[in-house]
ZALO-261336 format. One record per residue (C-alpha): residue number from 1; residue in one letter; chain; x, y, z. Coordinates in pm, 1 decimal, always signed. Layout:
! ZALO-261336
R  voza  drenmi  drenvex         u         v         w
R   NUM       A        A         X         Y         Z
...
! end
This chain:
! ZALO-261336
R  voza  drenmi  drenvex         u         v         w
R     1       M        A   -8064.8  -26066.0  +17308.6
R     2       Q        A   -7842.9  -26358.8  +17407.7
R     3       A        A   -7503.4  -26437.1  +17256.6
R     4       G        A   -7536.2  -26645.4  +16942.1
R     5       A        A   -7875.0  -26501.3  +16851.3
R     6       R        A   -7946.7  -26388.1  +16496.5
R     7       R        A   -7783.4  -26057.2  +16404.9
R     8       K        A   -7997.2  -25753.8  +16330.5
R     9       P        A   -7998.2  -25674.2  +15957.7
R    10       D        A   -7767.9  -25403.5  +15826.6
R    11       A        A   -8049.5  -25199.4  +15676.6
R    12       P        A   -8363.9  -25232.3  +15888.9
R    13       S        A   -8698.2  -25156.9  +15730.8
R    14       A        A   -8919.8  -24877.5  +15860.3
R    15       K        A   -9123.3  -25137.4  +16052.2
R    16       T        A   -8810.3  -25286.8  +16207.2
R    17       S        A   -8669.9  -24943.1  +16298.2
R    18       T        A   -8996.6  -24850.4  +16469.7
R    19       A        A   -8993.2  -25170.3  +16672.1
R    20       M        A   -8629.6  -25118.4  +16770.9
R    21       A        A   -8704.6  -24759.3  +16870.4
R    22       K        A   -8948.6  -24887.6  +17132.4
R    23       V        A   -8670.0  -25076.9  +17309.5
R    24       K        A   -8507.3  -24867.3  +17579.5
R    25       R        A   -8134.3  -24933.5  +17569.4
R    26       S        A   -8046.8  -24836.7  +17924.3
R    27       F        A   -7810.0  -24966.1  +18189.9
R    28       N        A   -7929.9  -25038.8  +18544.8
R    29       N        A   -8277.0  -24924.2  +18436.5
R    30       R        A   -8165.4  -24565.0  +18385.0
R    31       T        A   -8335.1  -24360.5  +18112.3
R    32       C        A   -8095.0  -24203.4  +17863.4
R    33       E        A   -8104.3  -23821.9  +17856.9
R    34       A        A   -7891.7  -23784.1  +17541.0
R    35       P        A   -7757.5  -24019.8  +17272.5
R    36       Y        A   -7448.8  -24196.5  +17404.9
R    37       L        A   -7321.5  -24429.5  +17132.4
R    38       I        A   -7031.7  -24672.9  +17147.8
R    39       F        A   -6855.3  -24754.6  +16820.4
R    40       L        A   -6683.4  -25093.9  +16834.5
R    41       G        A   -6447.3  -25223.5  +16569.3
R    42       P        A   -6081.3  -25295.1  +16495.1
R    43       P        A   -5845.9  -25008.0  +16412.7
R    44       G        A   -5911.9  -24892.5  +16056.8
R    45       S        A   -6273.0  -25014.7  +16044.2
R    46       G        A   -6399.5  -24662.7  +15973.9
R    47       K        A   -6560.1  -24591.1  +16309.2
R    48       G        A   -6359.1  -24269.9  +16355.2
R    49       T        A   -6467.8  -24133.6  +16018.6
R    50       Q        A   -6833.5  -24202.3  +16094.7
R    51       A        A   -6806.0  -24059.3  +16446.2
R    52       E        A   -6677.8  -23733.6  +16298.3
R    53       K        A   -6970.8  -23723.1  +16055.6
R    54       L        A   -7219.2  -23765.8  +16342.1
R    55       H        A   -7042.2  -23481.6  +16520.8
R    56       Q        A   -7084.7  -23256.8  +16218.2
R    57       S        A   -7446.6  -23352.8  +16151.0
R    58       F        A   -7592.2  -23398.3  +16500.1
R    59       R        A   -7351.1  -23209.9  +16731.6
R    60       L        A   -7256.1  -23527.0  +16917.7
R    61       V        A   -6909.1  -23501.4  +17069.5
R    62       Q        A   -6662.0  -23743.5  +16910.5
R    63       L        A   -6474.2  -23882.5  +17206.6
R    64       S        A   -6171.6  -24055.4  +17057.8
R    65       T        A   -5918.1  -24183.3  +17306.0
R    66       G        A   -5662.5  -24194.3  +17026.0
R    67       N        A   -5704.5  -23822.8  +16952.3
R    68       L        A   -5707.4  -23738.9  +17322.9
R    69       F        A   -5386.3  -23933.1  +17376.4
R    70       R        A   -5220.3  -23760.4  +17081.3
R    71       E        A   -5328.0  -23423.1  +17221.6
R    72       H        A   -5167.8  -23511.1  +17555.4
R    73       I        A   -4853.5  -23629.3  +17376.9
R    74       K        A   -4833.3  -23311.7  +17168.2
R    75       N        A   -4872.9  -23096.5  +17480.4
R    76       E        A   -4620.0  -23313.3  +17667.5
R    77       T        A   -4849.1  -23363.2  +17964.2
R    78       P        A   -4754.1  -23622.7  +18227.7
R    79       L        A   -5013.3  -23858.8  +18076.2
R    80       G        A   -4876.8  -23798.4  +17728.0
R    81       L        A   -4523.8  -23887.5  +17832.5
R    82       K        A   -4649.5  -24214.1  +17985.1
R    83       V        A   -4842.1  -24335.2  +17682.0
R    84       K        A   -4619.1  -24219.7  +17393.9
R    85       S        A   -4404.0  -24533.0  +17382.9
R    86       I        A   -4706.3  -24760.5  +17445.2
R    87       L        A   -4899.0  -24630.7  +17142.9
R    88       A        A   -4593.3  -24648.3  +16917.1
R    89       K        A   -4574.1  -25023.5  +16988.6
R    90       G        A   -4945.3  -25077.5  +16922.3
R    91       E        A   -5014.0  -25176.3  +17283.3
R    92       L        A   -5322.6  -25078.5  +17482.6
R    93       V        A   -5285.8  -24803.1  +17740.5
R    94       P        A   -5359.9  -24926.0  +18096.7
R    95       D        A   -5723.5  -24894.0  +18200.2
R    96       D        A   -5666.2  -24653.2  +18488.4
R    97       L        A   -5497.9  -24395.9  +18264.2
R    98       T        A   -5756.8  -24431.6  +17988.9
R    99       V        A   -6062.2  -24411.0  +18215.9
R   100       Q        A   -5928.4  -24104.0  +18395.0
R   101       M        A   -5874.0  -23923.1  +18066.2
R   102       V        A   -6226.9  -24005.7  +17944.9
R   103       V        A   -6386.4  -23902.4  +18274.6
R   104       D        A   -6210.0  -23565.9  +18255.8
R   105       R        A   -6342.3  -23515.7  +17900.9
R   106       L        A   -6700.5  -23606.2  +18000.1
R   107       D        A   -6699.4  -23325.6  +18257.3
R   108       K        A   -6684.8  -23062.1  +17981.1
R   109       P        A   -7019.9  -22892.9  +17905.5
R   110       D        A   -7024.2  -22966.6  +17531.4
R   111       T        A   -7107.6  -23333.3  +17602.0
R   112       I        A   -7463.1  -23237.4  +17701.8
R   113       M        A   -7587.8  -23303.1  +17344.9
R   114       G        A   -7452.7  -23657.7  +17346.9
R   115       V        A   -7133.1  -23847.5  +17275.2
R   116       V        A   -6994.5  -24096.8  +17026.8
R   117       F        A   -6731.5  -24307.6  +17203.4
R   118       D        A   -6479.9  -24381.8  +16927.3
R   119       G        A   -6238.6  -24658.5  +17028.5
R   120       F        A   -6349.8  -24665.7  +17393.3
R   121       P        A   -6415.9  -24878.7  +17588.9
R   122       R        A   -6159.8  -25138.5  +17480.7
R   123       T        A   -6192.0  -25384.8  +17768.5
R   124       R        A   -6473.5  -25515.8  +17986.7
R   125       D        A   -6327.0  -25333.2  +18288.1
R   126       Q        A   -6330.2  -25007.6  +18091.7
R   127       A        A   -6689.9  -25073.1  +17987.4
R   128       L        A   -6800.5  -25126.4  +18346.4
R   129       A        A   -6610.9  -24815.2  +18459.8
R   130       L        A   -6778.9  -24611.3  +18185.2
R   131       H        A   -7125.8  -24738.9  +18277.9
R   132       Q        A   -7060.5  -24655.8  +18642.8
R   133       R        A   -6947.1  -24304.7  +18558.5
R   134       L        A   -7246.6  -24240.8  +18332.0
R   135       D        A   -7480.7  -24382.8  +18594.7
R   136       E        A   -7346.1  -24130.8  +18845.6
R   137       K        A   -7442.3  -23858.1  +18598.7
R   138       A        A   -7790.7  -24008.7  +18536.0
R   139       K        A   -7687.0  -24101.5  +18182.5
R   140       C        A   -7656.1  -24432.0  +17999.5
R   141       I        A   -7545.5  -24600.5  +17678.6
R   142       T        A   -7806.2  -24579.9  +17401.1
R   143       A        A   -7653.1  -24837.2  +17165.4
R   144       A        A   -7326.2  -25004.3  +17066.5
R   145       V        A   -7251.9  -25024.0  +16693.2
R   146       S        A   -7014.5  -25300.3  +16581.0
R   147       F        A   -6817.6  -25228.0  +16260.2
R   148       R        A   -6748.9  -25566.4  +16093.0
R   149       I        A   -6441.1  -25609.6  +15867.0
R   150       T        A   -6163.2  -25867.7  +15812.2
R   151       D        A   -5801.1  -25832.6  +15922.1
R   152       D        A   -5666.3  -25839.7  +15565.2
R   153       E        A   -5891.6  -25550.0  +15468.0
R   154       I        A   -5774.8  -25358.8  +15774.2
R   155       V        A   -5405.0  -25398.3  +15688.0
R   156       E        A   -5468.8  -25274.3  +15334.3
R   157       R        A   -5662.6  -24974.2  +15461.7
R   158       L        A   -5427.2  -24863.2  +15736.8
R   159       S        A   -5114.4  -24896.5  +15526.5
R   160       A        A   -5261.1  -24620.2  +15307.5
R   161       R        A   -5380.9  -24398.7  +15594.1
R   162       R        A   -5226.0  -24056.1  +15643.2
R   163       T        A   -5286.1  -23818.6  +15937.3
R   164       C        A   -5241.9  -23443.7  +15975.9
R   165       P        A   -5012.3  -23378.7  +16275.6
R   166       K        A   -5165.4  -23032.5  +16324.5
R   167       D        A   -5543.3  -23091.2  +16335.1
R   168       N        A   -5563.7  -23475.8  +16341.8
R   169       S        A   -5756.5  -23492.6  +16012.4
R   170       V        A   -5737.1  -23840.9  +15863.0
R   171       F        A   -5713.9  -23932.4  +15493.6
R   172       N        A   -5665.5  -24254.0  +15299.1
R   173       L        A   -5463.8  -24257.9  +14978.1
R   174       K        A   -5704.8  -24515.4  +14828.9
R   175       S        A   -6054.0  -24450.1  +14962.7
R   176       N        A   -6041.6  -24089.2  +15084.4
R   177       P        A   -5737.0  -23914.0  +14933.8
R   178       P        A   -5650.7  -23548.3  +15001.3
R   179       R        A   -5716.9  -23300.5  +14722.7
R   180       E        A   -5344.4  -23224.1  +14702.6
R   181       N        A   -5095.4  -23509.3  +14727.4
R   182       D        A   -4973.3  -23556.4  +15087.7
R   183       K        A   -5129.0  -23224.2  +15202.1
R   184       C        A   -5410.1  -23173.8  +15455.4
R   185       D        A   -5726.4  -23033.2  +15295.7
R   186       L        A   -5794.1  -22810.5  +15596.6
R   187       C        A   -5456.3  -22654.4  +15676.1
R   188       G        A   -5209.2  -22764.3  +15406.5
R   189       T        A   -4978.1  -22939.4  +15653.9
R   190       T        A   -4780.6  -23234.5  +15516.7
R   191       L        A   -4956.3  -23560.2  +15604.5
R   192       L        A   -4771.1  -23833.7  +15790.7
R   193       R        A   -4805.0  -24208.8  +15833.6
R   194       R        A   -4827.2  -24286.0  +16203.3
R   195       D        A   -4586.7  -24535.0  +16359.3
R   196       D        A   -4880.5  -24757.9  +16450.9
R   197       D        A   -4992.5  -24770.8  +16085.0
R   198       M        A   -4687.2  -24973.2  +15980.2
R   199       P        A   -4796.7  -25323.0  +15859.5
R   200       E        A   -4615.1  -25516.7  +16131.6
R   201       V        A   -4761.4  -25294.2  +16404.9
R   202       I        A   -5108.7  -25319.3  +16247.4
R   203       R        A   -5099.3  -25700.6  +16269.7
R   204       H        A   -5001.5  -25679.6  +16634.8
R   205       R        A   -5274.3  -25425.2  +16709.3
R   206       L        A   -5531.2  -25653.0  +16548.0
R   207       Q        A   -5413.2  -25946.5  +16757.6
R   208       V        A   -5447.5  -25736.7  +17073.3
R   209       Y        A   -5793.4  -25621.3  +16962.1
R   210       R        A   -5921.1  -25974.1  +16896.2
R   211       Q        A   -5799.2  -26091.9  +17236.4
R   212       Q        A   -5897.4  -25800.5  +17459.3
R   213       T        A   -6161.9  -25588.8  +17287.6
R   214       E        A   -6370.4  -25819.7  +17068.6
R   215       P        A   -6535.5  -25981.1  +17376.1
R   216       L        A   -6712.6  -25647.3  +17428.5
R   217       I        A   -6924.8  -25728.0  +17123.6
R   218       E        A   -7088.5  -26015.3  +17308.6
R   219       F        A   -7105.1  -25808.4  +17628.8
R   220       Y        A   -7321.2  -25545.1  +17456.1
R   221       R        A   -7514.1  -25806.5  +17258.9
R   222       E        A   -7619.5  -25964.7  +17586.9
R   223       Q        A   -7733.9  -25620.0  +17705.9
R   224       D        A   -7950.9  -25591.6  +17389.5
R   225       M        A   -7753.3  -25280.4  +17294.9
R   226       L        A   -7563.0  -25414.5  +16992.6
R   227       I        A   -7625.5  -25330.3  +16626.2
R   228       D        A   -7397.3  -25475.6  +16354.3
R   229       I        A   -7288.2  -25278.1  +16049.4
R   230       D        A   -7096.9  -25392.3  +15740.4
R   231       A        A   -6781.2  -25177.6  +15748.2
R   232       T        A   -6651.9  -25299.0  +15410.3
R   233       R        A   -6888.8  -25065.2  +15226.2
R   234       S        A   -6815.2  -24709.5  +15115.5
R   235       I        A   -6801.5  -24416.8  +15356.6
R   236       Q        A   -7113.9  -24271.8  +15195.2
R   237       E        A   -7315.6  -24593.7  +15229.5
R   238       I        A   -7229.6  -24632.3  +15597.8
R   239       E        A   -7301.8  -24264.4  +15664.5
R   240       A        A   -7645.9  -24298.4  +15504.2
R   241       Q        A   -7725.9  -24601.5  +15719.4
R   242       L        A   -7624.3  -24427.2  +16041.9
R   243       D        A   -7829.5  -24121.8  +15944.0
R   244       E        A   -8127.4  -24356.7  +15904.8
R   245       W        A   -8068.7  -24493.5  +16253.6
R   246       M        A   -8019.0  -24156.9  +16429.9
R   247       P        A   -8392.3  -24089.5  +16489.9
R   248       M        A   -8406.8  -24426.9  +16664.7
R   249       F        A   -8110.5  -24337.6  +16886.4
R   250       I        A   -8245.0  -23992.5  +16969.4
R   251       Y        A   -8592.2  -24136.0  +17036.9
R   252       N        A   -8445.7  -24386.6  +17282.8
R   253       A        A   -8238.4  -24119.4  +17451.1
R   254       N        A   -8533.4  -23891.8  +17515.6
R   255       S        A   -8817.2  -24138.2  +17571.2
! end
C-alpha cells in the first residue's frame, strides 16, 4: 500500500480479515515463523498496556525498551548509567545503545513464541537494524499497529500516570486507577510519577516523537505492514479488537 492510500478500517469484517490474512507481511521475502508485531504510537497512547495483554493472553514477549532501560538503570549497569539522564530529559537514547540492548534481549529463548515490540523501533535506522537482525534469524515483522491519538489527549493521560518502581506496573488515576490509592495492586509499593511524565517533559517528548518516529508510520505503510487503530477508545475496546486480529497475525506468521 502506498503512502496516502485509504486507511484500513478500525474494525474489519470477517471478509476483510480473511482477505488480510492471505497477505504475507514479510521483509525481504522471508516467511514469518512467529508473530513479530510492532506497536507504533506516541508515549501514553496505550501501546504498552495492550502489549502486556497480548503477553498474558498469547505468550508473546513484550519487548519494551523503556522497561529494559529502567531495568538497566535500577541495576546500575554501564548502559543504565549512560541513559539515565537522557530519559529524564525526554530525549531519545542513541540508536547504537538501543539496538544493542534489543538484540541482546532477542537472544533469550522465551522469544520463540513471538514478540510485541513496544516503543521500538523509534527511528528509520532502528527499523532497518531490527529487520536486518530478524532476517539473520530467519524471522520477520508480521505487522505494525499504529495507535492514533492527539497530543492534548496524551498530556492529559500521562499527567495522571503512576508507575510501580518495583515491578514496573503502570496505572492511571483516571482510566485505570489502582485499587488502593497510590499503591501497586501487585506488590503494595507506593506508586510514583516518573520524571518524564511531567507536563513540560511530555510536550517535549511528543515533539521529538513527531519529528523522529512518526515517519515510521509511512515506512511500514509502504511495506503494506501497517494497521491503524483508534487509541482514544477504552482499554477493553482496544483489547477486544486486537484479540480479533490475533488469528490473522498468527496465520501470517505460520503460513
